[in-house]
C-alpha positions as CSV (number, residue, x, y, z in Angstrom):
1,M,31.7,64.5,45.8
2,K,29.1,66.9,44.9
3,R,30.3,68.9,42.4
4,K,31.9,65.6,40.2
5,L,27.9,64.0,40.4
6,G,26.6,67.7,39.8
7,N,26.5,67.1,35.8
8,V,24.9,63.9,36.0
9,S,21.5,63.4,34.2
10,F,20.4,60.2,34.6
11,G,17.1,58.5,35.8
12,G,17.1,57.5,39.4
13,N,18.6,58.6,41.9
14,W,22.1,56.8,42.5
15,S,23.7,59.6,42.7
16,E,22.0,60.9,46.0
17,D,22.1,57.5,47.2
18,I,26.1,57.7,46.8
19,L,26.2,61.4,48.4
20,T,23.9,59.9,51.3
21,S,26.4,56.8,51.6
22,D,29.2,58.8,51.2
23,Q,27.7,61.2,54.3
24,L,26.9,58.4,56.2
25,N,30.5,56.5,55.5
26,S,32.4,59.6,56.7
27,V,30.1,60.4,59.8
28,L,30.3,56.6,61.0
29,D,34.4,57.0,60.2
30,F,34.6,60.3,62.5
31,L,32.9,58.6,65.4
32,D,34.6,55.8,65.5
33,T,38.0,58.1,66.1
34,V,35.7,59.5,68.9
35,A,35.3,56.6,70.4
36,A,39.3,55.4,69.9
37,R,40.7,59.2,71.1
38,C,38.1,60.7,73.9
39,A,39.8,58.2,77.0
40,D,43.0,60.7,76.1
41,E,41.7,63.9,73.7
42,D,38.1,66.2,74.0
43,M,36.7,65.1,70.9
44,R,33.9,67.9,71.7
45,G,33.3,70.7,69.1
46,D,31.7,72.0,65.5
47,R,33.0,68.4,64.0
48,L,31.2,66.2,66.7
49,E,28.0,68.4,66.7
50,D,28.1,67.9,62.6
51,A,28.4,64.4,63.1
52,L,25.4,64.2,65.6
53,A,23.1,66.8,63.8
54,Y,23.5,64.0,61.0
55,V,22.8,61.3,63.0
56,S,19.8,62.5,64.3
57,G,18.8,64.4,60.8
58,H,18.9,60.8,59.1
59,I,18.9,58.1,61.7
60,E,15.8,56.9,63.4
61,K,16.1,57.6,67.0
62,G,18.9,59.7,66.3
63,D,18.3,62.7,68.1
64,M,18.6,60.1,71.4
65,L,21.3,58.5,70.8
66,A,23.4,61.8,69.8
67,V,22.2,62.9,73.8
68,A,23.5,59.1,74.6
69,L,27.0,60.1,73.1
70,R,26.9,64.1,74.1
71,D,26.2,62.4,78.1
72,A,29.0,60.0,77.6
73,L,31.9,62.5,76.4
74,A,31.1,64.5,79.2
75,M,31.8,62.0,81.5
76,T,34.9,62.6,84.0
77,S,36.2,59.5,84.3
78,S,38.3,59.2,81.3
79,W,37.8,54.6,81.4
80,Q,34.1,55.3,82.0
81,R,34.0,58.0,79.1
82,Q,35.7,55.6,76.4
83,E,33.6,52.5,77.8
84,A,30.2,54.4,76.9
85,V,31.3,56.5,74.0
86,I,31.8,53.0,72.6
87,R,28.4,51.8,73.6
88,A,26.7,54.9,72.2
89,V,28.5,54.4,68.6
90,R,28.1,50.5,68.6
91,L,24.0,51.5,69.5
92,I,24.4,54.6,66.0
93,K,25.8,52.0,64.1
94,S,23.6,49.1,64.6
95,S,20.6,51.4,64.2
96,V,22.1,52.5,60.6
97,R,21.9,48.4,59.9
98,E,18.5,48.5,60.8
99,V,17.1,51.4,58.7
C-alpha cells in the first residue's frame, strides 16, 4: 500500500490516513483471529508482538490493553484463556471507536 501511494503528491494527509486505517484494520483482524484460535493454538509470537506494538503506539491506554492480552494468552485453561482474550480484544476495539 505504501508503494502504491508513494508517488501521490496531493495536499492533505489523506494518504497517511488510508495507511493508518489499513494498518489498524489489519491489526484488528489479526486480533480477531487470535481470539478465535487461542483455545487450541499458542498464538504468541512475533506477529502478535507486532500487533501489540501497534496497539501500544496508536491506541489510548494501548500499553495496558496489550498487557491484558498477553496475560490472557498466558492462562493455562483453554476456555478461560479464550474468554479473557475475547474480552481483551473487545476492549481494544472499543478503545479504537472512542478515539
